[in-house]
VEXDRENMI-141377 format. One record per residue (C-alpha): x negated, y negated, z negated. Coordinates in pm, whole numbers, plus 32768, in hexadecimal, padded with zeros to 4 digits. Layout:
XYZ;...
//
This chain:
6B66A24C9380;6C98A1B992D1;6C26A2469183;6ACCA1B091B9;6B62A05A91FD;6C36A07390C0;6B01A0CD8FF9;6A509F949077;6B7E9EBE902B;6B909F458EC5;6A1E9F078E89;6A219DA48F12;6B5A9D448E4E;6ACA9DB08CFD;69689D248D18;68E09BC68CF0;67AD9B208D7D;666B9B578CBC;65AF9A498C05;64719A8C8CC9;64289ACE8E34;630B9B788EEF;61C09AC58F0B;61B599A78FFF;615699F89167;5FEC99859156;5F36995F92A1;5DED99B391F7;5E759AFD9172;5F0E9B6592BE;5E179AE593BD;5CC79B08930D;5CEF9C519259;5DD89D0A9344;5D309E3E93D2;5D6E9EB99534;5CFA9FF595E0;5D809FE19743;5C839EEC97D2;5B529FC89793;5BDFA10A96FB;5B32A0AD95B5;5BA89FDA9490;5B549E6A94B6;5BDF9D19945A;5CC89C83955B;5C029B3F9571;5AC99BFB95E2;5B6C9CEA96D5;5AB09CEF9822;5BEE9CC198F2;5D349C0798CE;5E199CBF97DC;5F5C9C61972E;5FF69D0495FD;61589D17957A;61609D8F9414;629A9E00935E;62D69CAA92C5;62BF9BF09411;63A59CF394AF;64A69CC6939C;649C9B4C93C5;64B29B559541;65E69AD595F4;660C9C2296AC;66D29D4E962E;65AA9E42962F;642F9E51963C;64439ED497A1;65009D9A9805;64169CB9973E;62EE9D239815;63869C52992D;63269B0E9882;61B59B609859;60B79AA49925;60939B1C9A8C;61A69C239A7E;62A39C4B9B98;63E59D0A9B54;64B39DCB9C53;660C9E3D9BE6;66999F599CBB;67909FA89BA3;67FD9F3F9A46;674AA07799CB;6625A0689ABA;652A9F4C9AB2;63D99F4D9B61;62B19E779AFC;618E9E059BD1;60709D109BC8;5FA29C679CD8;606B9CB69E0D;60D89DCD9EF9;620D9E219E2E;63169F229E7E;64129FEE9DB5;632BA11D9DD0;61F7A0769D49;60DDA1719D74;5FD1A0679D31;6045A01E9BCE;6025A11D9AB4;610FA146998B;607AA1FF9860;6119A270971C;600BA2989613;5F18A2C79731;5FECA3CA97E9;6060A385994A;61DBA3AF994E;620DA39B9AC6;6303A46C9B8B;6212A55D9C38;62A5A55F9D97;6299A3E69DC4;6163A3979CF3;620EA2829C2E;62E3A26F9AF1;645DA27D9AF1;6452A1379A2F;64C6A16198C5;6565A2B998FE;6450A3629837;63CEA2359778;63CCA21295FB;64F5A1849543;64FDA02294BB;64EAA0B2935B;63A6A16F939E;62DDA072945F;61B39FE493A4;61259F0794B4;61099EDD962C;5FBC9E9D96D6;5FC79E26983C;5E929E089918;5ECD9D4E9A5F;5DE69D9F9B7E;5D049EBC9BDE;5CBC9FBB9ACE;5C72A0EF9BA0;5B07A1079B2F;5B83A18699DF;5CE6A1FB9A21;5CD4A29C9B75;5D6AA27A9CCA;5EB9A1CD9C92;5E4CA0A99BB8;5DFA9FB59CD2;5EFA9EAA9C76;5EF49EE39AFE;5F7F9FB599E5;605B9FA698B3;6019A07D9782;6147A0B1969C;60BEA1099545;61A4A1B09449;61A8A1C192CD;60E6A2D89229;61C4A3969130;60ADA397902B;60AEA21C9028;621EA1D2906F;6303A2BC8FAD;6477A2B28F70;65BFA29E902E;6624A18A911D;676AA16D91DB;67D9A06892D4;6919A01A938E;690F9F3694BB;6A589EC89554;6A709DF2968A;6B479D7D97A9;6AFF9D269915;6BB99CE29A5C;6C719BC199BA;6D349AEC9AB2;6CE49BC29BE2;6DE39BE69CF7;6D919D4D9D56;6D9B9DEB9BFC;6E1A9DAB9A9E;6D369D689976;6C879EA59900;6C0F9F1397A9;6AAF9F88975B;6A43A05C9633;68EEA0D695BF;68C3A1A39481;6766A1F293FD;66E2A2C692E1;6580A2EB925E;6521A3DF914B;63C0A40B90C8;633EA4B08F8F;6207A54F8F03;61E6A6A28E5C;60BBA6718D7E;5F80A5BC8DF5;5F47A6928F2B;608EA6CA8FE6;6185A5CE9076;62B5A5DD9158;635DA4D99231;64A8A4E992EE;6543A3E493D6;6691A3EC9489;6729A2E3956D;6874A2EB9624;68DFA1CD9704;6A14A1A797DA;6A92A08998AF;6AEDA01A9A0C;69D99FCA9B01;69969E8C9BC0;6A3B9E979D17;69889E6D9E64;6A7B9D9E9F34;69A59CC6A017;6A649C85A15B;694B9BD3A215;692D9C59A37A;67D69CF1A3BC;681B9D01A533;68BC9BB0A584;68239B7AA6DD;68609CCEA77A;69679C3EA867;68F39AD5A86E;68D39AD6A9EB;6A499B21A9FA;6AA59A10A903;6B1E9B12A807;6AA39AA8A6B0;6B299AA2A54C;6C6E9B67A522;6C7B9BA1A69E;6B319C5EA6A0;6B849DD1A6DD;6A2C9E3BA65E;6A489DA8A500;69679E46A3FB;69BE9DB5A2A3;68A99DE6A1A4;697A9EB5A0B2;6A359F7BA1BC;69BAA0C8A243;6A09A192A378;69DEA064A45F;6860A052A46C;6785A073A5A0;67B5A1EBA5B3;692EA1B5A5B4;692BA0BFA6D6;692DA0EBA84E;6916A004A977;6A4EA032AA4E;6A7F9FABABAD;6BE09F1DABAC;6C669E56ACCF;6B079E2CAD5C;6A7C9D9DAC18;699D9E47AB15;6A369E3EA9B7;698D9EB5A877;6A979F6CA7AD;6A7D9FF9A64C;6B5BA0F2A59E;6C2DA05FA488;6B7AA0DDA34E;6BD8A0CAA1DF;6B709FD8A0D0;6A9EA0689FB7;6BB1A0389EB5;6C94A1159F8A;6BAEA2439F8A;6B02A2429E38;6B4FA25B9CC7;6AD4A1329BFD;6B02A1D09AA7;69BCA1C999E4;6951A2D498EB;67FFA3209853;67BEA41A973F;6653A42C96D9;658DA49995AE;6443A515952A;63C2A5F79418;6260A5DA938E;61A6A6BE929D;6064A632920A;5F5BA6E4913E;5E36A631909C;5D0AA70C9053;5C68A5DB8FB4;5CDAA46F8F9F;5C2CA42E90EF;5C63A57691AA;5DC4A5AF922A;5E6EA6B19307;5FBFA64D939C;60C2A6FD9471;61CFA6299519;62FEA68895E6;63B9A57E96AA;64F3A5C4976F;65F9A4FB9829;672BA5239902;6796A3FC99D4;68BBA3809AA4;6889A2359B57;6825A1959CA2;66BFA19A9D1C;6611A10D9E50;64F5A1819F2D;64FDA168A0A7;6671A1A8A071;6763A1759F52;67A9A2AD9E83;68A4A3149D80;67EAA3D49C71;68E0A4CB9BDC;687EA5C19ACD;6715A5689B1B;6630A6119A1E;64CDA5C499B6;6401A6529896;629DA65B9819;61DEA7399726;6094A6B396A3;5F84A71995B1;5E71A62F9539;5D4BA642944C;5CBFA4F993CB;5B83A4C09303;5AB6A38292D1;59E3A3D79401;5AA1A4E194C7;5BF3A4E59572;5C7BA6169627;5DD6A60696C0;5E9FA6F59797;6002A6D09814;60FCA7639907;621AA69E99A4;6340A73F9A57;6441A6969B37;658DA7129BBD;6664A6229C86;67A4A6E09C30;68D5A6729CF7;6838A5309D78;687DA4B69ED9;6813A3BF9FE4;691AA2AC9FFC;68C0A256A162;68D7A3C0A1D7;6A1FA3E4A11C;6AB7A2BFA1DC;6A2DA332A32C;6AA7A494A30C;6C00A438A28B;6C22A375A3D0;6B98A492A4A2;6C67A59AA3EF;6DA7A521A491;6D13A4C5A5E2;6BBBA4FAA67C;6AF8A3D0A6FF;6B31A442A867;6CA9A45DA831;6CC1A312A777;6C05A246A87D;6CC8A2F3A994;6E11A293A8EB;6D93A132A8B5;6D35A110AA25;6E80A19DAA9E;6F52A0B1A9CA;6E7C9F7FAA1E;6E9E9FC0AB92;70159FF2AB71;70609EB3AAB0;6F759DD4AB77;70169E55ACB7;715E9DDDAC23;70C89C82ABF3;70699C84AA83;6F449B9AAA29;6DF89C45A9E7;6DE09BF8A870;6F419C79A834;6F019DA5A915;6DCE9E03A849;6E999DFCA706;6FB09EBFA7AD;6EBB9FC4A829;6E279FECA6CB;6F7FA01BA630;6FD3A122A733;6E88A1DDA70A;6EAEA1D6A58E;7002A280A58F;6FF5A3A3A49B;6EC7A314A3E4;6EBFA37FA272;6F46A271A18E;6E9BA228A043;6F56A2889F09;701FA39D9FAB;700AA5079F3C;6F89A575A091;6E75A46EA085;6E08A4DE9F2A;6E08A64D9F91;6D32A5FEA0C0;6C3DA52F9FF2;6C1DA6469EF3;6BD4A73EA00B;6AC9A661A0AB;6A15A61F9F63;69C5A7929F4E;6943A7BBA0B4;67C9A7A0A0B1;67A1A725A216;67C2A5B1A25A;6825A5ECA3C4;696EA67FA346;696DA648A1CC;68E4A565A0BB;684FA6389FA1;6704A5DC9EFE;6685A7279E79;651FA70F9DFE;6472A7E39CF9;6313A7749CA4;620FA7949B93;60DBA6D89B1F;5FC1A7789A56;5EBCA69699BC;5D87A6D098E6;5CA2A5BB986F;5B97A57B976F;5AB6A46496FD;5988A45E9619;58E1A3359572;5795A3C394F3;571AA276946E;5835A27E9371;57C6A3C892D9;568EA48F9338;55DBA36093C8;5655A26392CB;54F2A2109265;5496A1D493D0;55B9A0E093EE;5554A02692B2;53EFA00B932F;54309FAC949A;558F9F169495;55EEA00195B1;5746A0A395B1;577DA1D09693;58C9A26996FE;58FBA38797F3;5A2EA4439865;5ACCA52A9965;5C23A58699EA;5CBDA68F9AC7;5E19A6729B5D;5EEDA7609C28;6037A7149CD2;611CA8369D2E;625CA8109DF6;6358A90D9E70;6378A8ED9FED;64EFA8B8A010;64DEA896A18C;657DA73EA192;649FA660A0BD;6364A730A0B2;62D5A852A175;6193A914A146;60E9A8EDA299;5FE2A9F8A251;60A2AAFEA184;6218AAD6A1C8;627FABD3A0BD;61A7AB429FA6;61BEAA0E9ECA;6104A8DD9F45;5FD6A8929E67;5F13A74A9E66;5DEEA71D9D78;5CE7A6209D16;5BD4A60B9C14;5AF1A4FB9B96;5A17A4739A85;5982A32D9A09;5867A29D993B;5879A14A9891;575AA09297E8;57749F4D9727;567A9E7A9669;56889D409596;55799C3C95CE;550E9AEC953F;55959B2493E1;56D69BC0946A;572A9A8F953A;57119B4F9682;57AA9CA496BE;57539D5D97FF;58199E90986A;57DE9F6D9995;5896A0A59A02;589DA18E9B27;59A3A28E9B80;59A1A3A59C82;5ADBA4529D09;5B0DA56E9DFF;5C34A6229E95;5C5CA7379F95;5C92A65CA0C5;5B8EA54BA08D;5A22A525A030;59C1A4B19ED3;59ECA33B9E96;593CA2559D9F;59EEA1449CD8;58F1A05C9C2D;594D9F409B44;58779E3A9A97;58EC9D2E99A7;58629C2398C4;58FF9B71979C;58509A3A971A;58BC99B495C6;5809986F956F;58E89861943A;59CC9958938E;5B0598B19416;5A94987F957F;5A5099969675;59FF998A97E9;5A0F9AC498BB;59B89B369A1A;59D59C899AC0;59A99D379C0C;5A369E889C6C;5A339F5F9DA2;5B5AA04F9D95;5BECA1669E68;5D43A2039E75;5D91A3559F0D;5EE9A37B9FAF;6002A3DD9EC5;60B8A5259EFB;61CEA4749FBC;60DEA3A7A091;6017A4DEA0E7;6122A5EBA117;627DA554A144;6356A5F6A24D;649EA538A245;659FA506A356;6686A3EAA2F6;674FA2FDA3CA;66C0A38CA508;655FA33BA494;6465A44BA43B;6389A3DBA31A;6249A4A3A32D;611BA4B3A246;5FD7A42AA2CE;5EF4A557A2A3;5E92A60EA3E5;5F3FA74BA36C;6088A688A370;6070A59CA49B;5F8AA647A592;5FEDA5DDA6F3;60E4A4D0A689;5FF2A3ADA674;5F5CA405A7C7;60AAA405A887;6163A2E7A7DD;61A7A17BA835;61E1A05EA744;6351A035A6F4;63249EBBA6FB;62BE9ED4A869;63E09FC1A8B6;64D79ECEA815;64429DABA8D9;64589E7AAA18;65C79ECEA9E1;66209D67A985;65759CE9AAC3;663F9DDFAB97;67849D63AAFA;67249BF8AB37;66CD9C33ACA5;680C9CF9ACE6;68F59C10AC28;68679ABCAC87;677C9AEBADB1;68649BD2AE78;67609CE6AEA5;67C69E4EAEBF;67629F32AD9F;665C9FDCAE7B;65C89E8DAEE4;65BC9E19AD78;650C9F59AD0B;64019F36AE16;63D09DC6ADCC;639F9DF2AC53;62F29F43AC2F;61A89E92ABEC;62319E30AA95;620D9F98AA1B;60D89FBEA93E;603EA10CA8D5;6010A145A760;5EA6A0FAA705;5EB5A17BA59E;5E46A2D0A526;5E38A3B9A3FB;5E24A347A292;5CE1A2EEA1E4;5CB3A283A078;5D0AA11BA02C;5BEFA03C9FB1;5BF89EF39EF3;5AE79E049E86;5B6C9D3B9D63;5AD29C009CCD;5B5D9B759B88;5AF89A509AA8;5BAC99CD9978;5BAD99259827;5C52996D96D7;5C3A987895B9;5CE397D9948E;5CF09662945A;5D8195539378;5D3395EE9228;5D97974792A7;5EF696E19311;5ECB96EB948B;5E73982C9543;5E09981096B0;5DDB992E97AA;5D7D98E09914;5D0499B59A33;5CBB99AC9BA7;5C979AD99C8B;5C449B269DF3;5C829C7E9E8E;5C079D069FD9;5CB29E41A055;5C2A9F28A160;5CEEA04BA1EE;5E229FBDA145;5F2AA0D1A140;6070A073A1E3;616DA0FBA2D9;6187A0C8A44E;62BFA10CA519;627EA1B8A665;6353A263A76D;6309A399A83D;63B7A3E4A989;647BA52AA993;6415A568AAFA;62BDA5C7AB7B;62BAA51EACD0;61C4A3FAACB3;6264A348ADDC;63B0A339AD1D;631EA2ABABDD;63C8A159ABFE;6519A1FEAC43;64FBA2D2AB0A;64BBA19FAA36;65D7A0DEAAD9;66D1A1DDAA4E;66EEA210A8D5;6761A378A906;6625A3D6A9C5;6523A386A8BB;64CFA3EFA75B;647DA2F5A649;6370A329A545;62F8A26FA413;618EA2D0A3D6;60ABA296A2AB;5F67A200A325;5E61A0F6A2D6;5E539F8CA33C;5D4C9F45A441;5D119DE8A3B8;5C7A9D74A272;5D8E9D07A185;5D479BECA093;5E159B729F72;5DC49A839E5B;5E6999DF9D35;5E4C99419BE1;5F0F992F9A9F;5F17985D9965;5FBA98B7981C;5FD297E596E1;606898169589;608696FA9491;60E097249324;617D9609925C;616C962A90E1;614697A09108;62BD97BA914E;6309972492A1;626D97C693D0;6265972F952B;61F198139644;61C197DD97B5;611E988198DE;6100984C9A52;608499419B59;601999009CBF;5FFD9A1B9DBE;5FA899F19F2E;5F6D9AD7A055;5E599A75A145;5E3B9B55A277;5E4E9B51A3F0;5FA29BB7A479;5F589C80A5B1;60C69CCAA5FF;60879E3CA631;61AD9EC3A56A;60F29F17A42B;61BE9EC2A2F8;60E49DE7A21B;61E59DC3A102;613C9CC9A01A;62979C979F83;62289BA29E77;629D9A429E22;619B992F9E31;61FF98AE9CD9;628A99519BA0;62A898789A6A;632D98AB9909;636997B897ED;63D698289693;642B9798953E;645D98679404;646E9859928A;6479999E91C5;64FD98F2908B;65C097BF90E6;669597CC8FAB;66B598D88E9D;666C9A038F7B;6708997290B4;662A996891E7;664F99239358;659C991B94A5;65E5989595FE;652C98D49745;654098269894;64C598D699CE;648B98599B30;642A992D9C5A;63EA98989DB2;6477990C9EFF;63B49A1E9FAF;63BD9B09A0D9;641F9C70A093;63BB9D7BA191;64299EE5A187;64AE9FEDA271;66059FCFA1D0;66289E56A1F3;654B9D28A238;65A49BC4A1E1;65729AA0A0F5;65B79AC39F83;663D99759F06;659C98BF9DE3;665098D69C98;6658983F9B3B;66D198F99A07;66F598B19895;66EE99C3978E;67309986961D;67709A3A94D5;67C699FB9369;67559AF0925D;678D9B2090EC;66BA9BF59007;67379C858EBD;65E79CE38E2D;664F9DAC8CFC;674A9E7B8DBF;665F9EB58EE5;67629E298FD6;67139D5D910B;682C9CC991DE;67F09C359335;68E99B989427;688C9B069575;68A89B0296EA;67D89B0C9826;682E9A30994E;6913996B9867;699F98979982;6A1399DA9A2E;6994996C9B82;694F9AAE9C48;67F79ACC9CE6;672A9BD29D9C;65C89C439D51;65A29CE69EAA;66679D139FEB;675D9E3A9FDF;67509E379E65;687A9DEF9D85;68FF9C9E9D1A;68969C5F9BB0;698D9B9D9AE2;69A79B439974;69739C4C986A;69E69C019707;69949CDE95DF;69859D139468;68949DFD93B7;68A29E74924F;67729F2D91CA;67519FD9907B;65F9A03F8FF7;65DFA12B8ECF;646DA1698E87;6401A2AB8DDE;
//
């Protein structure tokens, strides 16, 4: 890396700025002639796409205020960013966001690069490098009629450079720094080195190689907000006196680690002490990824390509818990044949979680390794009784009892603590260990055929009808490790989950090409559900070349992901079970809503502590609060999506406007419900089982909402060019949830801010090769709901900026900038890390062949 930096320094010190610069950034060239494929799976101009679509080309990426194209996506219209880690960013559009976003698809050259066992991508772990990206196409909203079951919220297609068209060697060194001015850690360095090599061997064969290595120190989750502040409100014990504190970023003190103890005739909710995330995880970030492509052109328009992508990753990741990914490995082999009218693609993805572990289970089982829950609470009770008998005030007695019960507790940073943590990270049982050991595979075959582009070309010319048809088959395979997954039907065999589908799309231009109508229908089937139809119809009306109005309707379905269908996880005293009957038979029928159980227990504590009832009297009085679970096994999720919009160019082709409005109606919305089952079988003792945390089992079940879920929103994006040099951009997005809250314990998890706005200013050639850009972002306050933590995410404002200098003749591009320049930490979701300022420089050298 040092030698690479010296090479850059030598080049930049011996070269001068060129006399000429690249062509001006013309809106007409970019917006009118730019071709996109993601909206309809066929080539079409962006202005006439039937749905909202935004494009980042290589030039816009280079001029963005963010350090990479993956970061630059954040500032596109309608995009919400979640940041579980410096090396792990999750994008979503149009609501219902979470760090495992199974409703949003990430493609690389049309290939799904998800991690098979979760059904969603591990962010940029397997994504192309900055040097190889040609453009990014993002489609907000439902696209499942053409792209299959996961594309309900939208998709992003990352399109790379073909080695036939982009030959040569490119190298890049990015150096950065974060954690400046933080109290808990010193400033940390960041480094990312990239190499791209592409060359042709005659007119028919080409090769491409990419390598990226990044290393840094992750953002730290250190939110101390108490998630359980009112547990002992009836006793006047709040704030630091609350013995049931559950700080957001502390684990081992959640609901499963709490008990209600009767002390001195009062009922106290007591939690074990727990550890903060920073005490039980490694925040060092590493990602080594690369790809190798071999291309063969039979003719100039017929190409066969093989691509291998591989990555190994160390960083923090979040699902229903926080995880440390350690030596996590993901790879994909693909083969594709492309002709003007036919595309056939097959790929295989493999995932191995390596030495990864569950941070919450690590904290819980470090605590339990030195003293069981029974022993700890017994010691706590004994000490409390002793010191209160001696006259010590209750608040002091509670602290004294905790100190006594914690004697012998492993201390962070010691050799014994590290040895214990290393032991737990290799035990694949979250009741006693913390290992995440998943091996899974994805096999995918797809094809599409456009007969009106070849055999039926004359028919298309005569009728104006364009026909596209396609199919896909996908198989998920996972090794049943016994902790995360089991095979409920064949315990000794791998778990296999398959689906297949196909689509037909017809489009026609009418009224001298002013009106374009497109209709498509897709059918999908998997083993556990009947076949489902996904129709879509759209219209684009262009009264003039520069003005285009669009409207579309789509009815989409989504089958459960592998995790939603088959999960079998015991974590934090909660069993997370897939929603298929083969996984949860008998659980739905015997369970009661956890919300009603919590209300029942809180009412007992209130009556004992303030109304002077005995525990038995309080149980009998409040048992009517217990409500049986009314949900049942999973069904496919359905959405009806309505979308209207406008794209146009005004003011002598200097102002580009893109606006849209959407309304979605979900039925059988997939979510999770928490429900408890009594351990005993005596129906007369039901209330007594639920009054005692040790006499019930907790479940988190995948199911479907019984209500119709509505959400709607709108967005507006503009781009204004001044003298072909200055560019002013802005966008604003509105997203709202509209549904009836029936208070039944189902987690709705809209998790989306009402407003996201961006405002940018840039000039690619301010003075003799010097350019700059600056971007302002605002995101409004919103409610975040998840099983790990629920609460309000505060609003935030950030400013990102960069300066760049291009040495045209030497092929050198230098960029220096920062994100969150004011270094004011903010959160993108509850339980996530605090994101501070990140400051970087990038030097890129291009040597074309």
